[in-house]
C-alpha positions in Angstrom: 0.3 0.0 0.0 1.2 3.4 -0.7 2.3 6.3 1.8 -1.2 7.6 3.1 -2.0 11.0 2.7 -2.6 12.9 6.4 -4.2 16.0 7.4 -2.5 19.3 7.8 -2.3 21.2 11.1 -6.3 21.5 11.4 -6.3 17.9 12.3 -6.8 19.2 16.0 -10.5 19.7 16.3 -12.1 21.4 19.3 -15.5 20.9 20.8 -17.4 22.1 23.8 -19.1 19.2 25.5 -20.7 18.7 29.1 -17.3 17.8 30.4 -15.7 21.3 29.0 -13.7 21.6 26.0 -12.6 18.5 24.5 -10.2 17.9 21.5 -10.1 15.3 18.8 -7.6 14.5 16.1 -8.3 13.5 12.4 -6.0 11.9 10.4 -5.5 9.3 7.5 -5.0 5.7 8.9 -2.7 2.8 7.3 -6.1 2.0 5.0 -6.1 5.6 3.8 -9.5 6.1 5.9 -9.9 8.8 7.9 -9.3 8.1 11.7 -11.2 10.0 14.8 -9.7 9.7 18.1 -10.5 11.5 21.3 -7.4 13.6 22.5 -8.3 15.0 25.9 -8.7 18.6 26.9 -5.2 20.1 26.7 -4.6 21.5 23.0 -1.0 21.1 23.3 -1.1 17.5 24.2 -3.6 16.9 21.4 -1.2 18.3 18.8 1.5 16.3 19.9 -0.6 13.2 19.9 -1.6 14.1 16.3 1.9 14.2 15.3 2.7 11.0 17.2 -0.2 9.0 15.6 0.6 10.2 12.0 4.2 9.4 12.5 3.3 5.9 13.6 1.3 5.5 10.3 4.1 6.6 8.3 6.6 4.3 10.4 4.1 1.5 9.7 3.8 0.6 13.4 0.2 2.3 14.0 -2.2 0.3 16.2 -5.7 0.9 17.3 -5.6 3.4 20.1 -6.6 1.1 22.7 -3.8 -1.3 21.7 -1.4 1.8 21.7 -2.1 2.7 24.9 -1.5 -0.8 26.3 1.8 -1.1 24.6 3.2 2.4 25.3 1.4 3.5 28.5 0.5 6.6 26.8 -2.3 8.7 28.2 -4.4 10.5 25.9 -7.1 12.2 28.3 -10.0 10.1 27.4 -12.9 9.6 29.7 -13.5 6.4 31.4 -17.3 5.7 32.0 -17.0 6.7 35.6 -15.4 10.2 35.0 -17.8 11.0 32.3 -20.7 10.1 34.3 -19.8 12.6 36.8 -19.5 15.7 34.5 -22.7 14.1 32.6 -24.5 14.2 35.6 -23.5 17.4 36.9 -24.5 19.0 33.8 -28.0 17.3 33.7 -28.4 18.7 37.3 -27.5 22.1 36.3 -30.3 21.8 33.3 -33.0 20.8 35.9 -33.3 17.1 34.6 -35.9 16.1 37.4 -35.1 12.3 37.8 -31.1 13.1 37.8 -30.8 11.7 41.4 -32.2 8.4 40.5 -30.2 8.0 37.4 -27.2 8.8 39.7 -28.3 5.9 42.1 -28.8 3.7 39.0 -25.1 4.3 37.4 -23.6 4.1 41.0 -25.3 0.8 41.9 -25.9 -1.3 38.5 -23.6 0.1 35.9 -20.2 1.5 37.4 -19.4 -1.5 39.4 -19.2 -3.4 36.0 -17.8 -1.0 33.3 -16.9 2.1 35.6 -13.2 2.1 34.8 -13.4 1.2 31.2 -12.7 4.1 28.9 -15.8 5.3 27.1 -14.3 4.5 23.7 -13.4 0.8 24.9 -17.0 -0.2 25.8 -18.5 -2.8 23.5 -22.0 -3.8 23.0 -21.0 -7.3 24.6 -20.0 -5.2 27.8 -23.4 -3.7 27.9 -25.1 -6.9 27.3 -23.1 -8.6 30.3 -23.8 -5.9 32.6 -27.6 -5.9 31.9 -27.4 -9.8 32.5 -25.3 -9.2 35.7 -28.0 -6.4 37.0 -30.9 -8.8 36.2 -29.4 -11.8 38.2 -28.5 -9.9 41.2 -24.7 -9.1 40.9 -22.7 -6.4 42.1 -24.5 -4.3 44.5 -27.7 -5.8 43.8 -28.5 -8.1 46.4 -31.8 -9.3 44.8 -32.2 -9.8 41.0 -33.5 -6.5 39.3 -37.3 -6.7 37.9 -37.4 -6.4 34.4 -38.8 -3.1 34.3 -35.9 -2.0 36.5 -33.3 -3.4 34.2 -34.9 -1.5 31.3 -34.6 1.7 33.0 -31.0 1.1 34.0 -30.3 0.4 30.4 -32.1 3.6 29.5 -29.8 5.6 31.7 -26.8 4.1 30.3 -28.2 4.6 26.8 -28.7 8.3 27.3 -25.3 8.6 28.5 -23.7 7.1 25.5 -26.0 8.9 23.0 -24.7 12.2 24.9 -21.2 11.1 24.6 -21.5 10.6 20.9 -23.1 14.1 20.6 -20.1 15.3 22.5 -17.9 13.9 20.2 -16.0 11.6 22.8 -17.0 8.4 20.9 -18.0 7.6 17.3 -21.0 5.6 18.0 -22.9 4.0 20.9 -22.6 0.6 22.1 -26.1 0.5 23.5 -27.9 -1.2 20.6 -29.6 -4.0 22.7 -33.3 -4.9 21.7 -35.7 -6.7 23.7 -37.1 -8.4 20.7 -33.8 -10.1 20.1 -34.1 -11.2 23.8 -31.1 -8.7 24.8 -33.5 -7.1 27.3 -36.2 -8.5 29.4 -39.8 -8.2 28.7 -41.6 -5.7 31.0 -42.9 -7.3 34.0 -42.4 -7.9 37.7 -39.6 -10.2 39.2 -42.2 -11.3 41.7 -45.9 -11.4 40.2 -47.4 -11.3 43.5 -45.1 -8.4 44.6 -47.5 -5.5 43.7 -50.3 -6.9 46.1 -48.1 -6.5 48.9 -46.8 -2.9 47.6 -49.1 -1.0 50.2 -49.2 0.0 53.8 -51.9 -0.7 56.2 -53.7 2.1 58.4 -51.9 1.2 61.4 -48.4 1.6 59.6 -49.4 4.8 58.1 -50.5 6.0 61.5 -47.0 4.9 63.0 -45.0 7.1 60.1 -46.9 10.2 60.7 -47.2 10.1 64.5 -44.0 8.0 66.3 -41.7 10.6 67.9 -38.8 8.5 67.3 -39.0 9.6 63.8 -37.7 13.4 62.9 -40.4 15.7 62.5 -39.6 16.8 59.2 -40.0 13.3 58.2 -43.4 12.8 60.0 -44.5 15.7 58.0 -43.1 14.4 54.6 -45.0 11.2 55.3 -48.2 12.9 56.2 -48.1 14.5 52.8 -47.4 11.6 50.9 -50.0 9.4 52.6 -52.9 12.1 53.1 -52.7 13.7 49.6 -51.8 11.0 47.1 -49.3 12.9 45.4 -46.2 11.7 43.7 -43.0 12.2 45.7 -41.9 15.2 43.4 -45.2 17.0 43.6 -44.7 16.7 47.6 -41.3 17.9 47.6 -42.0 20.6 45.2 -45.0 22.2 47.0 -44.4 25.6 48.5 -46.5 27.5 51.1 -48.1 29.7 48.4 -49.9 26.7 47.1 -51.7 26.1 50.0 -55.2 27.7 50.5 -56.7 27.5 54.2 -59.5 29.7 53.4 -61.0 27.1 51.1 -64.0 25.2 52.3 -65.2 22.3 53.3 -61.4 21.6 53.2 -58.1 23.5 52.8 -56.5 22.9 49.4 -53.0 22.6 47.8 -52.5 23.7 43.9 -50.3 21.0 42.3 -48.9 22.7 39.1 -45.3 21.4 39.5 -42.9 19.2 40.7 -39.4 19.5 42.3 -37.8 22.6 41.7 -40.6 24.2 39.4 -40.3 21.3 36.9 -43.2 20.4 35.1 -45.5 17.8 36.1 -45.5 14.2 34.7 -48.8 14.4 33.3 -48.8 18.2 32.6 -52.1 18.6 34.0 -52.1 20.8 37.0 -55.1 19.7 39.6 -56.0 20.9 43.2 -55.8 18.5 46.0 -58.1 18.7 49.0 -56.0 18.9 52.4 -57.2 16.2 54.6 -58.4 17.3 58.0 -55.5 15.7 59.7 -52.9 16.9 57.4 -54.4 20.5 57.8 -53.5 20.4 61.8 -50.3 19.0 61.0 -49.1 21.5 58.7 -50.3 24.2 61.2 -48.3 22.7 63.7 -45.3 22.7 61.3 -45.8 26.1 60.2 -46.2 27.6 63.7 -43.6 25.7 65.6 -41.5 23.0 63.8 -40.5 24.9 60.8 -39.6 28.0 63.0 -37.3 25.4 65.5 -35.6 23.8 62.5 -35.0 26.5 60.1 -34.8 29.6 62.6 -37.4 31.7 61.0 -41.3 31.5 59.9 -41.9 30.1 56.4 -42.2 32.6 53.7 -44.7 32.2 50.8 -42.0 31.0 48.3 -40.7 28.6 50.7 -40.9 24.7 50.3 -43.3 23.2 52.7 -40.5 20.6 53.5 -37.1 21.9 52.3 -34.0 20.1 52.9 -32.7 20.9 56.1 -29.8 23.0 55.3 -30.6 24.6 52.2 -33.8 26.3 50.6 -33.9 23.6 48.2 -36.5 20.9 47.8 -35.6 17.4 49.3 -34.2 15.1 46.7 -36.0 11.7 46.0 -33.0 9.6 47.0 -33.2 11.6 50.3 -36.8 10.9 50.9 -36.2 7.2 50.0 -33.2 6.7 52.3 -35.1 8.2 55.3 -38.2 6.2 54.5 -36.0 3.1 54.5 -34.2 3.9 57.7 -37.4 4.9 59.4 -39.5 1.9 58.6 -36.5 -0.2 60.0 -36.7 2.0 63.3 -40.4 1.1 63.5 -39.6 -2.6 62.9 -41.7 -2.5 59.6 -40.7 -4.2 56.4 -39.2 -2.0 53.5 -41.4 -0.7 50.7 -41.1 2.2 47.9 -41.9 6.0 48.5 -44.4 5.6 45.7 -46.4 2.8 47.7 -47.7 5.8 49.6 -49.5 6.8 46.5 -51.2 3.4 46.2 -52.1 3.4 49.9 -53.9 6.7 49.7 -56.3 5.4 46.9 -56.5 2.0 48.7 -57.4 3.4 51.9 -59.8 6.0 50.7 -61.7 3.5 48.6 -62.0 1.2 51.6 -63.5 4.4 53.4 -66.2 4.5 50.8 -64.5 7.2 48.3 -65.9 7.1 44.5 -63.1 6.0 42.1 -63.7 8.6 39.7 -63.1 11.4 42.3 -59.9 9.7 43.5 -58.7 9.7 40.1 -59.1 13.4 39.6 -57.2 14.0 43.0 -54.2 11.8 41.9 -54.2 12.2 38.0 -56.2 15.3 37.2 -58.8 13.8 35.4 -60.9 10.7 34.5 -60.4 8.0 32.0 -59.5 8.8 28.3 -62.8 9.0 26.4 -64.2 12.4 25.0 -67.2 12.0 27.1 -65.1 11.6 30.3 -63.4 15.1 29.6 -66.8 17.0 29.7 -67.6 15.3 33.0 -66.5 17.5 36.4 -66.8 17.0 40.1 -67.8 19.6 42.5 -65.2 20.7 45.1 -67.3 19.5 47.8 -67.1 15.9 46.1 -63.5 15.7 45.9 -63.4 16.9 49.6 -65.6 14.0 50.6 -63.4 11.5 48.7 -60.4 12.7 50.7 -62.3 12.7 54.1 -63.0 9.0 53.4 -59.5 8.4 54.2 -59.9 7.3 58.0 -56.5 7.9 59.7 -55.7 9.4 63.0 -52.5 10.1 64.9 -51.9 7.5 67.5 -50.2 9.8 70.2 -50.6 13.7 69.7 -47.1 14.5 68.6 -45.6 17.4 70.6 -43.1 19.4 68.9 -39.8 18.0 69.9 -36.5 20.1 70.3 -34.6 20.5 67.3 -31.2 22.2 66.4 -31.6 25.3 64.3 -30.0 24.9 60.9 -26.2 26.1 61.2 -25.8 25.8 65.0 
């Protein structure tokens, strides 16, 4: 083969990525075809790397990048899956991606233990396939095998990460090409078909979680909001004091138009949620006493109902999940999901005599999907009556316990 042509000084290309400025080099390989290789974030080193790689082609000892590194020990500044995931998550958090905390947990527990130390460019489809198989079998940090739906969610996170790495020009293509139809990914379904029937709390457990003074007051208020409104966790942590209307009758009401830090709702359908009589008492005590003790001041209209203890930001999903598991252990109760509080609200209200259609309006913002259903509306009194069908009380009237003020 004749001597291949090479690119000129413009063979170093800069690109602004989620990780900052990244360079890649472009030159003609031994077969005359253009080679694209990531070259780190230092332009001087990228220029030298270009010269070295072109010289290797001319000498006839050129090797693919991974092989060259193994042979020479040279460092090109490429990202590993772990290092790129850090900058990727940071960029997504800055953009306000609502489920970034869950993505961080899924990467940490299910992806990084297997391929975290691999270079992005070295990850192959077989690596992704093996990783998903290990997750499904309960390897790594998974003490039990993941449900098929969870495996697919974890894969979706990795798929998005590599798609962004392609856009950032850190890799030429994504190794995430698995398909359920080929058997690469499991069909949707639960690992334990009987699991969903147990994904609910009974009335006594709900009352313990909102009453037992062994649990921090902030957590008890959080559980009251979860169990007595049927809101999703992002909707609960995203509620501000201005959303609460205590002058409404026969029950106060909460406006649910956003979630987390003013992100759009999952359904894009704002709704009004009646405030259960017990929740009204708990929120009043929290506003007058608990909030003041914990944060050192009275709440303002723009404050979150339950902000993070040492900031003005809403509590994160991972935080709510972690403290729930800890509090369940403290009370001697079995572990369950945060989202099961929503199922519990509906289940206990139905048992108390609430109409299904009214509960659907409270929790989902509408009824059914037919055109006729869209013309049907319920009176506010009917929605309040549905919430009042939830018969939950505090087992012991919770006194305000001494709390340390933030920053003390």
